C-alpha positions, -999 to +999 in steps of 0.1 A: +000+000+000+015+033-011+008+069-005-023+085-021-019+108-050-015+145-042-026+159-075-052+147-101-041+125-130-036+141-164-062+135-190-055+121-224-064+141-255-099+133-267-136+139-262-151+132-228-185+125-214-195+118-178-220+090-172-240+089-140-269+068-126-300+089-124-300+109-091-263+103-083-238+132-077-207+117-093-201+094-123-174+081-145-156+098-174-156+081-207-131+092-234-135+088-272-110+097-299-133+117-321-166+136-318-186+110-338-176+082-314-185+104-284-219+111-298-225+074-304-217+067-268-241+095-257-269+078-277-260+044-262-263+056-225-289+083-229-320+062-221-309+048-187-282+072-175-277+110-170-251+123-194-229+154-192-208+162-223-175+175-209-161+184-243-127+182-259-096+180-238-062+188-254-029+192-235-049+188-202-070+219-210-108+219-219-115+236-253-153+239-248-176+242-217-195+212-204-232+208-211-259+185-198-278+162-223-315+161-218 
């Protein structure tokens, strides 16, 4: 057992969504290489989960603001 991390892990370049169970506060981040693959994942999870599109991350910086999918 080691020491816990002191800073957050760096994110890989790509498009991110956050998938949560309905009513939960936190979820998991899912990364896809391109926008089309990300939108396919949104359609897959949309019926049973809450989805937040986090946007594109490049060099550990967000290029667009997050938006919730209804």
